C-alpha positions in Angstrom: 0.6 41.6 21.8 -0.6 39.2 24.5 -0.4 35.4 25.2 -4.3 35.1 24.7 -4.2 36.5 21.2 -1.3 34.8 20.2 -1.9 32.3 17.5 0.1 29.9 15.5 -1.0 31.9 12.3 0.7 34.8 13.9 3.9 33.1 14.6 3.8 31.2 11.0 3.3 34.8 8.9 6.0 36.3 11.2 8.7 33.5 10.6 7.2 33.0 6.6 6.3 28.7 7.1 3.1 27.6 7.1 0.7 27.3 10.0 0.9 23.2 9.6 4.7 23.2 10.3 4.5 25.8 13.3 2.0 22.9 15.0 4.7 20.4 14.2 7.3 22.7 16.2 5.2 23.7 18.7 3.8 20.2 19.5 7.2 18.9 19.0 6.1 16.2 16.1 8.8 15.0 13.5 8.5 17.0 10.1 10.6 19.6 10.9 14.1 20.8 11.3 16.1 21.3 14.3 16.9 24.4 12.8 13.2 25.4 11.7 12.3 24.0 15.4 14.5 26.4 17.3 13.5 29.6 14.7 10.0 28.6 15.6 10.1 28.1 19.1 12.7 31.4 19.8 9.9 33.6 17.4 6.5 31.8 19.8 8.6 32.5 23.2 9.1 36.5 22.1 5.7 36.8 20.9 3.7 35.3 24.0 2.5 32.4 23.0 1.7 29.9 25.3 0.2 26.5 24.7 -3.3 25.5 25.8 -1.8 21.9 27.8 -5.3 20.5 29.1 -6.8 21.4 25.5 -3.7 19.9 24.4 -4.0 15.9 26.4 -7.8 16.2 25.7 -7.1 16.1 22.7 -4.3 13.3 22.2 -6.6 11.2 24.4 -9.0 11.2 20.9 -6.9 11.7 18.1 -8.9 11.4 14.7 -7.4 9.2 12.1 -9.5 8.7 8.9 -8.9 5.5 6.7 -9.2 5.9 3.1 -7.9 2.5 1.4 -9.7 0.9 -1.8 -12.5 -1.6 -0.4 -12.3 -4.8 0.4 -15.9 -6.0 -1.5 -16.0 -8.1 -4.7 -12.8 -8.1 -6.2 -10.6 -6.3 -3.6 -11.3 -9.5 -1.2 -8.2 -10.8 -2.8 -5.6 -7.9 -1.6 -7.6 -5.5 0.3 -8.9 -6.8 2.3 -6.1 -8.1 3.9 -4.3 -3.8 3.8 -7.8 -3.6 6.3 -7.4 -6.2 8.2 -4.0 -5.1 9.5 -5.3 -2.1 10.1 -8.0 -3.6 12.4 -5.1 -5.3 13.8 -3.3 -2.6 14.7 -6.7 -0.9 15.7 -7.6 -3.0 17.9 -4.3 -3.0 19.9 -4.6 0.6 20.7 -8.4 0.5 21.1 -7.5 2.2 25.0 -4.4 5.1 23.6 -7.1 7.3 22.3 -6.7 7.2 18.3 -10.0 7.3 16.9 -10.3 5.5 13.1 -12.9 6.6 10.6 -12.8 4.2 7.6 -12.9 5.6 4.8 -13.6 2.5 1.6 -13.4 3.7 -1.7 -14.1 1.9 -5.0 -11.6 1.8 -8.0 -11.9 5.1 -9.7 -13.6 6.9 -7.4 -10.6 7.8 -4.7 -10.4 11.5 -5.4 -14.3 11.4 -4.6 -13.4 10.6 -1.0 -10.2 12.3 -1.0 -12.1 15.8 -2.1 -14.5 14.8 0.9 -11.4 14.7 3.8 -10.5 17.9 2.5 -13.2 19.7 2.7 -13.4 18.5 6.0 -10.2 19.8 6.4 -11.1 23.4 5.5 -14.1 23.8 7.8 -11.8 23.5 10.3 -11.9 19.2 11.3 -8.6 18.4 10.2 -7.7 14.8 11.1 -4.9 14.6 13.5 -3.5 11.7 11.0 -4.7 9.9 7.4 -3.6 6.9 6.3 -4.0 7.0 3.0 -3.6 4.2 -0.6 -0.6 6.0 -2.5 -1.6 7.6 -4.7 -1.1 7.7 -8.5 -3.3 9.9 -10.6 -1.5 13.7 -10.2 -5.4 14.7 -9.2 -5.5 12.4 -6.2 -1.4 13.6 -5.6 -2.6 16.9 -5.4 -5.3 16.1 -2.4 -3.8 13.9 -0.3 -0.5 16.6 -0.6 -3.4 19.1 0.5 -4.5 17.4 3.3 -1.3 17.1 4.2 -0.6 20.6 4.3 -4.0 21.3 6.5 -2.0 20.1 9.3 -3.1 16.0 8.7 -0.1 13.1 9.4 -0.6 11.5 6.6 1.1 8.1 6.1 0.8 6.0 2.6 0.5 2.7 2.5 1.3 0.2 -0.4 3.8 2.7 -2.5 5.1 6.6 -2.0 4.8 9.7 -3.4 7.5 11.7 -0.9 6.4 15.4 -3.1 3.2 14.7 -0.7 4.1 16.2 2.6 3.8 12.5 3.8 5.5 11.5 7.4 6.6 8.3 6.1 5.2 4.9 4.0 5.3 1.2 3.8 5.6 -0.5 1.5 6.3 -4.2 -0.2 10.0 -5.4 -1.2 8.3 -5.0 -5.1 11.3 -5.1 -7.2 12.8 -8.5 -4.3 9.2 -10.0 -5.7 10.1 -9.6 -8.6 13.5 -10.9 -8.2 11.9 -13.5 -6.3 9.5 -14.9 -8.8 11.5 -15.4 -11.6 14.5 -17.2 -10.2 11.2 -19.6 -9.5 10.3 -18.7 -12.8 13.4 -20.4 -14.6 14.0 -23.3 -11.7 10.5 -24.5 -13.1 10.8 -23.7 -16.9 13.7 -26.3 -17.6 10.9 -29.6 -16.8 7.7 -27.8 -18.2 5.8 -28.5 -22.0 6.6 -24.6 -24.0 9.7 -23.9 -22.1 11.2 -21.2 -24.1 7.1 -19.5 -23.5 6.6 -17.0 -20.0 3.5 -15.1 -20.2 3.6 -12.4 -17.3 0.0 -11.2 -16.3 2.0 -7.1 -15.5 -1.5 -5.6 -14.3 -1.5 -2.0 -14.9 1.6 -1.0 -15.9 0.6 2.8 -14.2 0.5 1.2 -10.7 3.6 1.0 -8.6 3.5 -2.5 -6.8 2.3 -4.0 -10.6 4.6 -2.5 -12.5 8.2 -2.4 -10.3 7.7 -6.1 -9.7 7.1 -6.8 -13.7 10.0 -4.8 -14.1 12.3 -6.7 -11.9 10.6 -9.8 -13.6 12.3 -9.2 -16.5 15.7 -7.9 -15.5 16.1 -11.0 -14.1 15.9 -12.3 -17.4 17.8 -10.0 -19.4 20.9 -9.3 -17.4 21.5 -13.3 -17.2 21.0 -13.3 -20.9 18.2 -16.3 -20.6 17.5 -17.1 -23.6 12.7 -17.6 -22.7 10.8 -15.1 -24.1 8.7 -13.1 -22.1 5.5 -11.8 -23.2 3.1 -9.8 -21.1 -0.4 -9.4 -20.6 -1.8 -6.1 -19.9 -5.0 -5.4 -17.6 -6.1 -4.9 -14.2 -8.9 -4.2 -12.4 -10.9 -2.5 -14.8 -10.0 -4.0 -17.0 -11.1 -7.9 -15.7 -13.2 -9.0 -18.0 -10.7 -8.1 -21.2 -7.9 -10.2 -19.4 -9.9 -12.5 -18.8 -10.9 -13.1 -22.7 -6.8 -12.1 -23.8 -6.1 -15.0 -21.7 -8.6 -17.6 -22.6 -7.3 -17.2 -26.2 -3.9 -17.6 -25.4 -4.1 -20.7 -23.1 -6.7 -22.0 -25.7 -3.9 -22.1 -28.5 -1.7 -24.9 -29.9 1.0 -23.1 -28.4 0.4 -22.8 -25.3 3.3 -21.2 -22.6 5.4 -23.3 -20.7 4.8 -21.0 -17.5 2.6 -17.8 -16.7 3.1 -15.9 -14.2 1.2 -13.4 -12.3 2.3 -9.8 -9.9 -1.0 -8.7 -8.3 -4.3 -10.9 -7.2 -6.7 -10.4 -9.6 -4.8 -11.8 -12.8 -4.1 -15.0 -10.6 -7.6 -15.4 -9.6 -7.8 -15.4 -13.0 -5.9 -17.1 -14.4 -6.6 -19.9 -11.6 -10.6 -19.7 -13.1 -9.3 -20.2 -16.8 -7.1 -23.4 -16.5 -10.1 -24.7 -14.3 -12.4 -24.1 -17.5 -10.1 -25.5 -20.2 -9.1 -28.5 -18.3 -5.6 -27.6 -18.3 -5.2 -27.6 -14.1 -1.2 -29.0 -13.4 -0.9 -28.8 -17.1 0.8 -25.9 -17.0 3.2 -24.0 -14.2 1.8 -20.8 -12.7 3.3 -18.5 -9.9 -0.1 -16.7 -8.5 0.7 -13.8 -6.5 -1.1 -13.4 -3.3 -2.7 -15.0 -0.6 -6.0 -15.5 -0.6 -9.1 -17.9 -0.1 -9.8 -18.4 -3.4 -5.2 -18.3 -4.4 -4.9 -21.3 -1.0 -7.8 -23.4 -2.5 -6.3 -23.3 -6.6 -3.0 -23.9 -4.7 -4.0 -27.5 -3.2 -5.4 -28.1 -5.8 -2.7 -27.9 -8.1 -4.0 -25.6 -10.0 -1.0 -23.4 -8.9 3.0 -24.3 -8.8 3.6 -21.4 -6.1 2.2 -17.9 -4.8 4.1 -15.5 -3.3 3.3 -13.3 -0.6 3.8 -10.2 -0.3 2.4 -10.0 3.7 -0.2 -7.2 2.9 -1.4 -7.4 6.6 2.1 -6.2 7.6 2.5 -3.7 5.4 -0.6 -1.8 6.8 -0.6 -2.6 10.4 3.6 -1.3 9.5 1.8 1.8 8.1 -1.0 2.6 11.3 2.0 1.9 13.5 4.1 4.4 12.1 1.2 7.1 12.0 0.5 6.0 15.7 4.2 6.3 17.1 4.3 10.2 15.6 0.9 11.2 17.2 0.8 9.1 20.2 4.9 9.3 21.4 5.7 12.3 19.2 8.6 9.8 17.3 9.1 10.1 13.9 9.8 6.7 11.7 13.8 5.6 11.7 13.3 5.4 8.2 10.5 7.1 6.3 10.2 4.6 3.6 9.6 1.0 5.3 10.1 -2.0 3.0 8.4 -5.3 4.4 9.6 -8.8 3.1 8.4 -11.2 1.0 8.0 -15.3 0.7 7.4 -18.1 -1.6 4.8 -20.4 -1.0 4.8 -23.8 -1.6 1.4 -26.7 -1.2 3.8 -27.7 2.2 4.2 -24.2 4.4 0.8 -23.4 2.8 -1.3 -23.6 5.7 1.9 -21.8 7.9 1.0 -18.5 5.4 -2.8 -19.0 5.7 -2.5 -18.7 9.6 0.2 -15.4 9.1 -2.4 -13.2 7.2 -5.6 -14.6 8.7 -7.2 -16.9 5.5 -9.9 -18.6 5.9 -10.0 -22.2 3.9 
């Protein structure tokens, strides 16, 4: 077989691996074991395969990266907007490095549609060099991101992890640490507040990693220490905001008001602030909120919130983009496939500092 006719598909068939694996091995990309890489390179040499170096160089000058994250519109402005800000920061830093970012925001409930469009492009031969995707939850979205990775796109997941998708890596917040931090501060606050035996936890969506992991760690902190407090969960997230608002209003309007309210997610924090203001309870119930955005910052300044747990979504997305960029531009595999960010506890005294860090405007 002449070298002009040998393709990566031919090598893949000969070795018994996928075309994606051959591409990674020949392009010196991570994600292939040394033994398999050596086998592929030996087969390529025996078959007379030669890379088109000029085409390879041209391709590296125009690396296409597709970014699929939840929309920053409406409720997305509370948290997801800061994931986009992290992507924008990295894109600005690498503007002259030959990476082109295609932004594909999606509304909650339409993730499969966006991923299906990306996969259709792959099947048409327009495989992106890389994909930065919000960590999938449902089986359908997991299957789609897996198929995109198998088509040859280097995949990085943001704000969660699904190792079986074939992703290059993932960046997540330290959710367990966030739950422990929230619980520890809750215990510090409880002795000094009324209704101190009752804690209300807005636990979000139990099927969303970022919500469930924080809530689980919060409960574990109390359980492991045998603390004599009753923690009640109130579930409901983006798709149930109206119901969540109604239920919270009913709880806080009752005679037996909890001594402390904690929220593991951004929308729950915003709903809590609004409800306390409506009921005239602002400053009368201690609150530990989650995530930093203008509305939360204002609630802190007005004394509606006692603390905010900050999970650095800007940094999470930035490090995800950086992980992918290092792979595509430098051929560097991530030192750790899962990178966890830090979480911080915000007080009124250091609020401005964290607002500057996150790019939160008054």
